[in-house]
ZAROVO-133853 format. One record per residue: residue number from 1; residue in one letter; x, y, z of N, C-alpha, C in turn. Coordinates in steps of 0.02 Angstrom, whole numbers. Atoms other than C-alpha are relative to their C-alpha. Layout:
N
rodo	lummi	nc1	nc2	nc3	cac1	cac2	cac3	cc1	cc2	cc3
NUM	A	X	Y	Z	X	Y	Z	X	Y	Z $
...
// end
This chain:
170
rodo	lummi	nc1	nc2	nc3	cac1	cac2	cac3	cc1	cc2	cc3
1	X	39	-45	42	6389	1612	8980	-71	-26	-4 $
2	X	70	18	2	6200	1610	8983	-25	6	-71 $
3	X	28	-3	68	6115	1566	8820	-74	-15	4 $
4	X	72	10	3	5931	1573	8780	-17	-25	-70 $
5	X	19	28	64	5859	1464	8643	-75	4	-7 $
6	X	72	-6	13	5689	1507	8572	-19	-46	-57 $
7	X	25	42	54	5591	1383	8471	-54	37	-37 $
8	X	53	-33	39	5469	1430	8336	-67	-13	33 $
9	X	68	6	-26	5301	1463	8412	-33	67	-10 $
10	X	35	-64	9	5170	1595	8409	20	51	53 $
11	X	-21	-46	-53	5246	1669	8568	69	30	-14 $
12	X	-68	-22	12	5422	1692	8497	4	73	-23 $
13	X	-6	-71	20	5391	1860	8407	-12	47	59 $
14	X	14	-42	-58	5316	1932	8567	60	1	48 $
15	X	-58	3	-45	5466	1872	8668	59	38	-29 $
16	X	-57	-35	31	5590	1943	8542	-9	75	2 $
17	X	11	-73	-3	5509	2115	8548	13	28	69 $
18	X	-11	-24	-68	5529	2124	8736	74	16	9 $
19	X	-69	-19	-13	5686	2210	8794	26	-32	63 $
20	X	-32	28	-59	5807	2131	8917	48	52	27 $
21	X	-43	-50	-30	5898	2242	9039	26	-25	67 $
22	X	-27	19	-65	6008	2224	9192	-15	53	52 $
23	X	16	-51	-50	5941	2381	9276	-55	-26	46 $
24	X	49	23	-50	5823	2370	9423	-68	-10	-32 $
25	X	64	18	29	5655	2292	9386	-54	52	14 $
26	X	53	-47	-17	5556	2430	9470	-5	56	-51 $
27	X	3	-54	49	5603	2556	9337	-32	-24	-65 $
28	X	28	26	62	5542	2439	9198	-73	-21	7 $
29	X	66	28	-10	5380	2380	9275	-54	53	-9 $
30	X	59	-42	6	5219	2458	9219	-56	-35	39 $
31	X	47	35	-44	5089	2419	9353	-60	-30	-36 $
32	X	60	28	32	4942	2393	9233	17	-61	-44 $
33	X	-18	54	46	5038	2273	9118	28	-61	36 $
34	X	-34	56	-34	5126	2163	9247	-38	-22	62 $
35	X	40	26	-55	4986	2101	9356	6	-77	-2 $
36	X	-8	72	2	5023	1919	9405	-66	-38	-10 $
37	X	65	33	9	4837	1880	9402	-25	5	-71 $
38	X	20	-8	70	4820	1939	9222	62	-9	-44 $
39	X	-60	14	38	4957	1855	9121	-11	21	-73 $
40	X	5	-23	69	4996	1918	8946	3	-57	-50 $
41	X	-4	57	45	5026	1745	8871	-55	-50	20 $
42	X	51	49	-18	4882	1620	8861	31	-62	32 $
43	X	-29	57	-36	4913	1478	8983	-38	-65	-12 $
44	X	39	61	10	4789	1352	8915	39	-54	-36 $
45	X	-39	50	37	4924	1264	8812	69	-12	30 $
46	X	-66	5	-29	5071	1268	8932	7	-64	42 $
47	X	-18	60	-36	5118	1092	8980	-55	-46	21 $
48	X	53	46	-19	4948	1012	9003	-1	-59	-48 $
49	X	2	57	45	4940	835	8935	-64	-2	-40 $
50	X	60	7	41	4822	805	8792	-5	-71	-24 $
51	X	58	-19	-40	4706	719	8816	15	-8	74 $
52	X	-12	3	-72	4698	746	9002	-29	-64	28 $
53	X	26	61	-29	4678	591	9108	-65	14	39 $
54	X	63	-11	-36	4506	568	9186	14	7	75 $
55	X	-7	-9	-72	4485	620	9366	-19	-64	36 $
56	X	19	58	-40	4472	490	9503	-74	5	14 $
57	X	72	-1	-12	4292	441	9518	-13	5	75 $
58	X	18	-6	-70	4203	474	9680	-4	-71	30 $
59	X	2	66	-31	4219	330	9802	-30	7	70 $
60	X	31	1	-65	4130	282	9959	53	-15	53 $
61	X	-47	17	-54	4235	292	10117	-23	-62	37 $
62	X	16	61	-36	4242	127	10209	-15	17	73 $
63	X	15	-14	-70	4162	126	10381	53	-32	45 $
64	X	-51	23	-47	4293	109	10519	-32	-3	69 $
65	X	30	8	-66	4228	37	10682	50	19	55 $
66	X	-43	-16	-58	4295	80	10855	48	-58	13 $
67	X	-43	58	-12	4362	-98	10873	57	-2	-50 $
68	X	-52	0	51	4457	-86	10708	51	56	14 $
69	X	-45	-55	-16	4529	83	10759	46	-19	58 $
70	X	-41	22	-56	4588	8	10924	51	-52	-22 $
71	X	-47	51	25	4666	-140	10832	57	32	-39 $
72	X	-53	-34	38	4761	-25	10714	48	35	47 $
73	X	-44	-33	-48	4826	74	10861	42	-50	39 $
74	X	-38	51	-35	4877	-85	10952	56	-27	-43 $
75	X	-52	24	45	4972	-147	10799	56	52	-9 $
76	X	-49	-53	7	5060	22	10787	31	20	67 $
77	X	-25	-15	-68	5098	21	10975	-16	71	20 $
78	X	23	-67	-18	4999	181	10998	-61	-4	44 $
79	X	61	-3	-40	4865	232	11120	-55	30	-43 $
80	X	55	-28	40	4696	257	11036	-27	63	32 $
81	X	29	-61	-29	4608	424	11058	-60	-18	44 $
82	X	57	14	-42	4471	436	11189	-63	-11	-41 $
83	X	61	18	36	4304	362	11136	-47	61	-3 $
84	X	47	-54	11	4186	490	11061	32	69	-9 $
85	X	-33	-65	7	4317	627	11044	2	21	-73 $
86	X	-5	-26	69	4337	738	10891	60	-29	-35 $
87	X	-59	31	30	4510	663	10864	-16	-70	-27 $
88	X	20	66	23	4433	490	10851	-42	5	-63 $
89	X	42	-9	59	4303	550	10727	42	20	-61 $
90	X	-43	-21	55	4437	635	10622	41	-59	-26 $
91	X	-39	58	20	4544	477	10622	-43	-51	-38 $
92	X	45	48	34	4396	366	10576	-19	25	-69 $
93	X	17	-29	65	4349	485	10435	58	-6	-49 $
94	X	-59	3	44	4527	496	10365	18	-71	-19 $
95	X	-15	70	15	4558	309	10380	-53	-30	-46 $
96	X	54	24	44	4389	276	10299	12	21	-71 $
97	X	-16	-24	67	4440	383	10151	57	-41	-31 $
98	X	-57	39	26	4606	290	10134	-19	-72	-17 $
99	X	22	69	14	4526	118	10147	-46	-2	-60 $
100	X	43	-4	59	4394	170	10021	40	8	-64 $
101	X	-44	-9	59	4530	227	9901	36	-66	-15 $
102	X	-34	64	11	4623	62	9926	-48	-51	-29 $
103	X	49	45	30	4463	-33	9888	-9	16	-74 $
104	X	6	-21	70	4449	68	9727	61	-23	-40 $
105	X	-61	23	34	4630	26	9683	-2	-76	-10 $
106	X	3	73	4	4598	-158	9718	-45	-23	-57 $
107	X	46	19	53	4459	-159	9588	30	8	-70 $
108	X	-31	-9	65	4579	-112	9447	23	-68	-25 $
109	X	-20	64	29	4604	-260	9331	70	7	-30 $
110	X	-68	2	26	4785	-301	9294	7	-66	-38 $
111	X	-5	59	41	4814	-422	9151	72	-21	-9 $
112	X	-63	34	14	4966	-537	9151	61	45	6 $
113	X	-60	-41	-11	5104	-433	9229	60	-42	18 $
114	X	-54	45	-18	5210	-586	9264	63	10	-41 $
115	X	-58	-9	43	5323	-557	9114	34	67	12 $
116	X	-30	-65	-14	5348	-374	9159	45	-3	62 $
117	X	-37	4	-63	5412	-424	9330	45	-62	3 $
118	X	-38	63	-1	5510	-579	9278	71	9	24 $
119	X	-69	-11	-22	5681	-502	9315	4	36	67 $
120	X	1	-33	-65	5629	-426	9482	5	-54	53 $
121	X	-11	52	-49	5697	-530	9624	-41	7	63 $
122	X	34	-11	-63	5592	-456	9763	-74	-20	-2 $
123	X	71	16	5	5420	-506	9699	-7	-74	-14 $
124	X	11	71	10	5363	-686	9716	-74	-12	-8 $
125	X	70	14	12	5199	-741	9640	-21	-67	31 $
126	X	14	64	-31	5212	-915	9715	30	1	70 $
127	X	-24	-7	-69	5225	-899	9904	35	-63	25 $
128	X	-31	62	-23	5273	-1083	9924	74	-3	-18 $
129	X	-69	4	22	5436	-1056	9830	48	39	45 $
130	X	-43	-40	-44	5501	-930	9958	-6	-19	73 $
131	X	7	22	-69	5453	-1026	10115	68	-16	29 $
132	X	-63	15	-34	5597	-1032	10236	59	39	-26 $
133	X	-56	-38	28	5701	-908	10138	32	45	53 $
134	X	-26	-46	-49	5719	-792	10287	23	-34	64 $
135	X	-20	35	-61	5761	-928	10415	76	3	9 $
136	X	-72	-3	-15	5929	-918	10501	30	-69	-10 $
137	X	-36	63	12	6051	-1052	10445	72	9	25 $
138	X	-66	-12	-28	6197	-1020	10562	25	-62	35 $
139	X	-33	54	-38	6318	-1149	10626	17	28	69 $
140	X	-17	-22	-68	6374	-1143	10807	57	51	-2 $
141	X	-52	-51	-4	6472	-983	10839	10	41	-62 $
142	X	-11	-36	63	6458	-922	10660	-21	73	5 $
143	X	23	-68	-6	6362	-766	10710	45	44	41 $
144	X	-44	-39	-43	6499	-713	10831	67	16	-33 $
145	X	-64	-12	33	6642	-710	10705	13	75	-11 $
146	X	-9	-71	13	6614	-528	10659	9	38	65 $
147	X	-5	-33	-65	6595	-481	10842	72	-2	27 $
148	X	-69	6	-23	6774	-540	10874	44	56	-27 $
149	X	-41	-53	29	6841	-401	10761	-18	69	26 $
150	X	22	-65	-25	6750	-261	10853	52	28	48 $
151	X	-48	-32	-45	6866	-137	10939	-32	16	67 $
152	X	36	-16	-62	6734	-91	11069	-59	-47	6 $
153	X	55	45	-11	6616	-220	11141	-28	10	69 $
154	X	33	1	-65	6490	-222	11281	-35	-68	3 $
155	X	28	67	-3	6458	-406	11318	-2	-30	-71 $
156	X	9	29	67	6388	-484	11159	-23	52	-51 $
157	X	23	-53	45	6351	-315	11078	59	44	-20 $
158	X	-49	-48	23	6452	-192	10977	-9	64	40 $
159	X	4	-64	-34	6493	-32	11069	20	56	-47 $
160	X	-19	-58	40	6499	138	10987	-17	62	38 $
161	X	12	-64	-33	6505	317	11042	-47	40	-44 $
162	X	47	-42	38	6356	419	10989	8	71	24 $
163	X	-6	-71	-18	6366	607	10984	-67	33	-9 $
164	X	61	-39	4	6225	725	11014	16	63	-38 $
165	X	-12	-60	41	6209	868	10890	10	60	46 $
166	X	-14	-60	-39	6286	1024	10963	54	-12	53 $
167	X	-52	14	-49	6406	933	11082	68	0	-35 $
168	X	-69	4	27	6594	945	11058	19	-73	-8 $
169	X	-20	69	12	6669	788	10984	71	-12	24 $
170	X	-68	7	-23	6830	800	11083	7	-46	54 $
// end
């Protein structure tokens, strides 16, 4: 069962006067009154936070050189766009905006967040304390124990059957 709960507001009397019907909407619509561009209820108080947060200030995009663009592409294992092309200019402009925004974020002062993050295991403020944490500490043959239980193996690797979408799995 559908229930509608109205709270006390200045819009409630207007909503209660409106009729609800299950007949087709075209017979109830009056073209001059139901224009979506001219709403009948004021929308200046519907869900906007008060006071509204300030807008992001304008920031200067960081200049991105051709060498830096090539380095980013090399790190991402991508081919850079041809030199002087419109694609290169668009990438340099977009990356400049992102780097400028990151510079703006870096300028935000954060005061003593150590206690807020004290129970978070993934963040380390002292890099020396986590040195060597990711190093492998395997004894001889220890890494192959799980491989012995595999039903399908190809040499030292697990074997599995992959299916392509749309193929029969028979």
